[in-house]
ROGU-546422 format. One record per residue (C-alpha): residue in three letters; z, y, x. Coordinates in steps of 0.5 Angstrom, whole numbers, plus 500, padded with zeros to 3 digits. Example, Ala and Ser with C-alpha at 12.3 -4.5 7.8 and 13.67 -1.06 7.14 Angstrom:
<nodes>
(node "ala",(516,491,525))
(node "ser",(514,498,527))
</nodes>
This chain:
<nodes>
(node "met",(410,583,781))
(node "asn",(404,586,778))
(node "asn",(398,582,782))
(node "pro",(392,587,783))
(node "asp",(387,581,784))
(node "arg",(389,578,778))
(node "asn",(388,584,774))
(node "cys",(381,585,777))
(node "arg",(379,578,775))
(node "ser",(381,579,768))
(node "glu",(378,585,767))
(node "arg",(371,582,770))
(node "arg",(372,577,764))
(node "ser",(372,582,759))
(node "gly",(366,582,754))
(node "ile",(364,575,756))
(node "ser",(363,570,752))
(node "ser",(369,565,751))
(node "ala",(365,559,754))
(node "gly",(361,562,759))
(node "gly",(368,566,761))
(node "lys",(371,559,762))
(node "leu",(366,556,766))
(node "leu",(366,563,770))
(node "asp",(373,562,771))
(node "ile",(373,555,774))
(node "glu",(367,557,778))
(node "asp",(371,563,781))
(node "arg",(377,558,783))
(node "ile",(372,553,786))
(node "phe",(368,558,790))
(node "thr",(373,562,793))
(node "gln",(371,565,800))
(node "his",(377,561,803))
(node "asn",(374,555,800))
(node "leu",(367,556,802))
(node "gln",(369,558,809))
(node "leu",(373,551,809))
(node "tyr",(367,547,807))
(node "gly",(362,551,811))
(node "phe",(366,549,818))
(node "gly",(367,542,816))
(node "val",(360,541,814))
(node "ala",(357,545,820))
(node "trp",(362,541,825))
(node "ala",(360,534,822))
(node "trp",(353,536,823))
(node "thr",(354,539,830))
(node "leu",(357,532,832))
(node "phe",(352,528,828))
(node "ala",(346,532,832))
(node "gly",(350,532,838))
(node "trp",(351,524,838))
(node "leu",(343,523,837))
(node "leu",(341,528,842))
(node "phe",(345,525,847))
(node "ala",(343,518,845))
(node "lys",(335,521,846))
(node "trp",(337,524,852))
(node "ile",(339,518,855))
(node "asn",(333,514,853))
(node "asp",(327,519,854))
(node "gly",(330,526,856))
(node "leu",(329,529,849))
(node "arg",(321,528,851))
(node "ser",(319,525,844))
(node "ile",(322,530,840))
(node "asp",(317,536,837))
(node "phe",(319,541,842))
(node "cys",(315,537,847))
(node "trp",(309,540,844))
(node "ile",(312,547,844))
(node "trp",(314,547,851))
(node "val",(307,544,854))
(node "ser",(303,549,850))
(node "gly",(307,554,853))
(node "lys",(305,551,860))
(node "leu",(298,551,858))
(node "ala",(298,558,855))
(node "pro",(297,562,862))
(node "ser",(292,557,864))
(node "ser",(285,558,865))
(node "asn",(283,555,859))
(node "pro",(288,555,854))
(node "ala",(284,553,848))
(node "leu",(285,546,851))
(node "val",(291,545,847))
(node "tyr",(286,544,841))
(node "asp",(282,538,845))
(node "pro",(286,532,843))
(node "ala",(284,528,850))
(node "ala",(286,534,854))
(node "phe",(293,536,850))
(node "thr",(295,528,851))
(node "ala",(293,529,858))
(node "ala",(297,535,859))
(node "leu",(303,532,855))
(node "asn",(303,526,860))
(node "thr",(302,530,866))
(node "phe",(308,536,865))
(node "leu",(313,531,861))
(node "gly",(312,525,866))
(node "thr",(312,520,861))
(node "asp",(308,518,855))
(node "ala",(314,518,850))
(node "cys",(311,524,846))
(node "arg",(307,522,840))
(node "phe",(305,529,838))
(node "leu",(298,529,841))
(node "asn",(295,534,836))
(node "phe",(296,542,836))
(node "ser",(295,544,829))
(node "tyr",(297,552,830))
(node "pro",(293,558,830))
(node "pro",(293,561,837))
(node "thr",(298,566,835))
(node "val",(304,561,836))
(node "leu",(302,561,844))
(node "phe",(306,568,844))
(node "phe",(312,564,842))
(node "ala",(311,558,846))
(node "tyr",(309,562,853))
(node "pro",(316,564,855))
(node "phe",(319,557,854))
(node "gly",(313,554,858))
(node "leu",(316,558,864))
(node "leu",(323,554,864))
(node "pro",(324,547,866))
(node "tyr",(324,543,860))
(node "met",(331,542,858))
(node "pro",(333,549,859))
(node "ala",(327,551,855))
(node "phe",(330,546,849))
(node "ala",(337,549,849))
(node "val",(334,556,850))
(node "trp",(329,555,844))
(node "ile",(335,552,839))
(node "val",(340,558,841))
(node "val",(335,564,840))
(node "thr",(331,561,834))
(node "ile",(338,559,830))
(node "val",(341,566,832))
(node "leu",(335,569,829))
(node "tyr",(336,565,823))
(node "leu",(343,567,822))
(node "val",(342,574,823))
(node "ala",(337,574,818))
(node "val",(342,571,813))
(node "tyr",(347,576,815))
(node "ala",(342,582,814))
(node "ile",(342,580,807))
(node "ile",(349,578,806))
(node "pro",(354,581,811))
(node "arg",(359,577,811))
(node "pro",(362,571,816))
(node "ala",(362,566,810))
(node "ala",(355,567,809))
(node "val",(353,565,816))
(node "ile",(358,559,816))
(node "leu",(354,557,810))
(node "ala",(347,558,813))
(node "leu",(349,552,817))
(node "thr",(351,547,812))
(node "pro",(344,545,809))
(node "met",(341,539,812))
(node "ala",(335,542,815))
(node "val",(339,545,820))
(node "pro",(341,539,824))
(node "val",(333,537,823))
(node "asn",(331,543,826))
(node "val",(336,542,832))
(node "leu",(334,534,833))
(node "phe",(327,536,833))
(node "gly",(327,542,836))
(node "his",(322,545,831))
(node "asn",(320,552,829))
(node "gly",(324,552,822))
(node "phe",(329,557,824))
(node "leu",(324,562,827))
(node "thr",(320,562,820))
(node "ala",(326,563,816))
(node "gly",(328,568,820))
(node "leu",(322,572,820))
(node "ile",(321,571,813))
(node "gly",(328,574,811))
(node "leu",(328,580,816))
(node "ser",(321,582,814))
(node "leu",(324,582,806))
(node "val",(330,585,808))
(node "phe",(326,591,811))
(node "val",(321,592,806))
(node "glu",(324,598,802))
(node "arg",(328,601,808))
(node "arg",(323,600,814))
(node "pro",(316,598,812))
(node "trp",(313,599,819))
(node "leu",(318,593,822))
(node "ser",(317,589,815))
(node "gly",(310,589,816))
(node "ile",(310,587,824))
(node "leu",(315,581,822))
(node "phe",(309,579,817))
(node "gly",(304,580,822))
(node "leu",(308,575,827))
(node "leu",(309,570,821))
(node "thr",(301,569,821))
(node "tyr",(303,563,826))
(node "lys",(305,559,820))
(node "pro",(299,562,815))
(node "gln",(301,557,809))
(node "phe",(307,561,808))
(node "gly",(304,568,808))
(node "val",(299,567,802))
(node "leu",(303,570,796))
(node "phe",(306,576,801))
(node "pro",(300,581,800))
(node "leu",(299,579,793))
(node "ala",(307,581,792))
(node "leu",(306,588,796))
(node "leu",(299,589,792))
(node "ala",(303,588,785))
(node "ser",(309,593,787))
(node "arg",(304,598,790))
(node "asn",(308,598,797))
(node "trp",(302,601,801))
(node "arg",(306,602,807))
(node "thr",(308,595,808))
(node "leu",(302,592,806))
(node "cys",(298,597,811))
(node "trp",(303,595,817))
(node "ala",(302,588,815))
(node "thr",(295,588,815))
(node "ala",(294,592,822))
(node "ser",(300,587,825))
(node "ser",(296,581,823))
(node "val",(289,584,826))
(node "val",(293,586,832))
(node "val",(296,580,833))
(node "ser",(290,576,832))
(node "ala",(286,580,837))
(node "ala",(291,580,842))
(node "ala",(292,572,842))
(node "ala",(284,572,843))
(node "ala",(284,577,848))
(node "ala",(290,573,852))
(node "phe",(289,566,851))
(node "gly",(281,566,850))
(node "tyr",(277,567,843))
(node "gln",(275,560,843))
(node "gly",(282,558,840))
(node "trp",(280,561,834))
(node "pro",(274,557,832))
(node "ser",(278,551,835))
(node "phe",(283,552,830))
(node "ile",(279,553,824))
(node "asp",(275,547,826))
(node "leu",(281,543,826))
(node "leu",(283,545,819))
(node "trp",(277,541,817))
(node "his",(279,534,820))
(node "arg",(285,532,816))
(node "asn",(287,526,812))
(node "ser",(290,525,805))
(node "thr",(297,528,808))
(node "leu",(294,534,810))
(node "ser",(295,532,817))
(node "pro",(291,531,823))
(node "asp",(287,524,823))
(node "gly",(292,518,826))
(node "val",(298,522,823))
(node "glu",(302,521,817))
(node "leu",(307,526,815))
(node "glu",(311,526,808))
(node "leu",(310,533,805))
(node "asp",(316,537,801))
(node "ser",(311,540,796))
(node "ile",(309,538,789))
(node "tyr",(302,535,792))
(node "gly",(307,531,797))
(node "leu",(311,529,792))
(node "leu",(306,526,787))
(node "tyr",(302,523,793))
(node "trp",(309,520,795))
(node "ala",(310,517,788))
(node "gly",(303,514,788))
(node "ile",(299,519,784))
(node "ser",(292,519,786))
(node "thr",(289,525,791))
(node "trp",(285,528,785))
(node "leu",(290,529,780))
(node "ser",(296,531,785))
(node "trp",(291,536,788))
(node "thr",(290,539,780))
(node "val",(297,539,778))
(node "his",(299,542,785))
(node "leu",(294,548,784))
(node "ala",(295,549,777))
(node "val",(303,550,779))
(node "ala",(301,554,784))
(node "ile",(297,559,780))
(node "val",(302,560,775))
(node "val",(307,561,780))
(node "ala",(303,566,784))
(node "ile",(302,570,777))
(node "ala",(309,570,776))
(node "val",(311,573,783))
(node "cys",(306,578,782))
(node "ala",(309,580,775))
(node "val",(316,580,778))
(node "trp",(314,585,784))
(node "ala",(310,589,779))
(node "lys",(316,591,775))
(node "pro",(323,595,776))
(node "ile",(327,589,778))
(node "pro",(332,589,783))
(node "his",(329,587,790))
(node "ser",(334,581,791))
(node "leu",(331,578,786))
(node "lys",(324,580,788))
(node "ala",(325,577,795))
(node "ala",(328,571,792))
(node "ile",(322,569,788))
(node "leu",(317,571,793))
(node "cys",(321,566,798))
(node "ile",(321,560,793))
(node "gly",(314,562,791))
(node "ala",(311,561,798))
(node "leu",(314,554,799))
(node "thr",(311,552,792))
(node "val",(304,554,793))
(node "thr",(303,551,799))
(node "pro",(302,544,800))
(node "tyr",(304,543,807))
(node "val",(311,544,807))
(node "leu",(315,539,812))
(node "arg",(322,538,812))
(node "tyr",(324,543,818))
(node "asp",(321,548,814))
(node "leu",(326,548,809))
(node "cys",(331,552,813))
(node "ile",(327,557,809))
(node "leu",(331,556,803))
(node "ser",(337,559,805))
(node "ile",(333,566,805))
(node "pro",(332,566,797))
(node "val",(339,563,796))
(node "ala",(342,568,800))
(node "phe",(338,574,796))
(node "phe",(340,570,790))
(node "val",(347,570,792))
(node "lys",(347,577,794))
(node "asp",(345,579,787))
(node "gly",(350,575,784))
(node "leu",(355,579,788))
(node "ser",(353,586,786))
(node "arg",(352,585,779))
(node "gly",(356,578,777))
(node "phe",(354,571,777))
(node "leu",(352,568,770))
(node "ala",(355,561,768))
(node "gly",(353,555,772))
(node "glu",(349,559,777))
(node "arg",(354,557,783))
(node "thr",(355,550,781))
(node "val",(347,549,781))
(node "ile",(346,551,787))
(node "ala",(352,547,790))
(node "ile",(348,541,787))
(node "cys",(342,543,790))
(node "ile",(345,543,797))
(node "ala",(348,536,796))
(node "ala",(341,533,793))
(node "phe",(338,534,800))
(node "leu",(342,528,802))
(node "leu",(337,524,799))
(node "trp",(332,526,805))
(node "leu",(336,520,808))
(node "ala",(332,515,803))
(node "leu",(326,519,805))
(node "ile",(325,522,798))
(node "pro",(321,529,798))
(node "ile",(326,532,794))
(node "gly",(324,539,796))
(node "pro",(319,541,790))
(node "val",(325,539,785))
(node "ile",(329,544,788))
(node "tyr",(324,549,788))
(node "val",(323,548,781))
(node "val",(331,549,779))
(node "leu",(331,555,784))
(node "leu",(325,558,780))
(node "phe",(329,557,773))
(node "leu",(335,560,776))
(node "ile",(332,566,778))
(node "ala",(328,567,772))
(node "arg",(334,566,768))
(node "arg",(337,572,772))
(node "ile",(331,576,771))
(node "phe",(331,575,763))
(node "ala",(339,577,763))
(node "tyr",(338,583,767))
(node "gln",(332,585,763))
(node "arg",(336,584,757))
(node "glu",(342,588,760))
(node "asp",(347,582,760))
(node "leu",(347,584,768))
(node "gly",(346,591,767))
(node "gly",(352,592,762))
(node "arg",(356,587,767))
(node "ser",(354,591,773))
(node "thr",(358,597,770))
(node "met",(364,593,769))
(node "leu",(364,590,775))
(node "gln",(363,596,779))
(node "ser",(369,599,776))
(node "thr",(373,593,777))
(node "glu",(371,593,784))
(node "met",(373,600,784))
(node "ser",(380,599,781))
(node "cys",(381,593,786))
(node "val",(379,598,792))
(node "lys",(384,603,790))
(node "ser",(389,598,789))
(node "phe",(388,596,796))
(node "glu",(388,603,799))
(node "thr",(394,604,795))
(node "arg",(398,598,798))
(node "cys",(395,600,805))
(node "ile",(398,607,804))
(node "leu",(404,605,802))
(node "trp",(405,600,808))
(node "ile",(403,606,813))
(node "lys",(408,610,809))
(node "ser",(414,605,810))
(node "ala",(412,603,817))
(node "tyr",(412,611,819))
(node "gly",(419,612,815))
(node "arg",(422,606,819))
(node "gly",(419,609,826))
(node "gly",(422,616,824))
</nodes>
């Protein structure tokens, strides 16, 4: 009996080089939807058990009052006070932590975010600590998964988005990586269809200003004036609203805080491991001056490349992917929980592969990148290496698209998918007719 799915795969391989076709056939057999869902469920369940066990142990030990969420909750408590700018006073913030948490277990004695973050923290300060933590995790992870699903509307994509190691890191520490990834993903999804919504989401992203450096440059390069205007207006309104709601003193205090940083770009007395090019070089023992020089040189090259891509008629999925990776690459201040953002460019990249066909080796390299994050357990800042690899994959795909290697394959793939759809519809019609005949 003829197998339509097998015919679809064989038609898709016509016109592809033998070596590349063999590798693609192997990847097709490995990266099936069934296998990916099975892998995703397995890893997600393993992370759930791992994170649940550690959270339970920390809850028994100190009631989860030593994790990063403690500063989010306490800043939410201070937001409606008569002087919210106290969050920028280390002594006052430490006293507030001890008062509201009833313990000195929380070691995060510095508040290093702009006042706009208080809009996100304020609702959770109205809840008791443990319910606030649970609601924070649920709300932010749902936002993150919604962003991934908006890019690739398939259940497998949502399941696989739970597999990177940054996911349990965010759950364990109760940090804001899910929130950042969700805002970036949704803002890029709506750039072309709903510029006003995209601009508003860009404005909310100003609570993490280090990740927004390339966004206005990309919008300028692509002459996307409506989104740029909405993003600018949204940023100004959100900043002014923060000054009105929480006091204008917050902005001068935040700016002053930026000048008091040590060699790891952290507040004095705090040492953090950065997953940036600067952080990797500093971790490797390279001098601070040379680390900064290399980082800035790479950042300039990446910024120029992102603007060049956004200025050309290239598929939006590839533009969004390179902008996300570029945003992570140009900033020197990237921490482990921030790497949930990587799920967004990978999702855009895979979306382009699903629409135009994958190039040989792409899915294998992405799988290796995901596995490489296990090196985090050895405290190795592997993030910058992943950025470079993903930038290479995106550049390779853009060059292939410009050579029409993907364009020709796109036509072939669309016709093949259409034949597959027709075969599926034919089977459905035959099944309905047979069922109707039996019923009659």
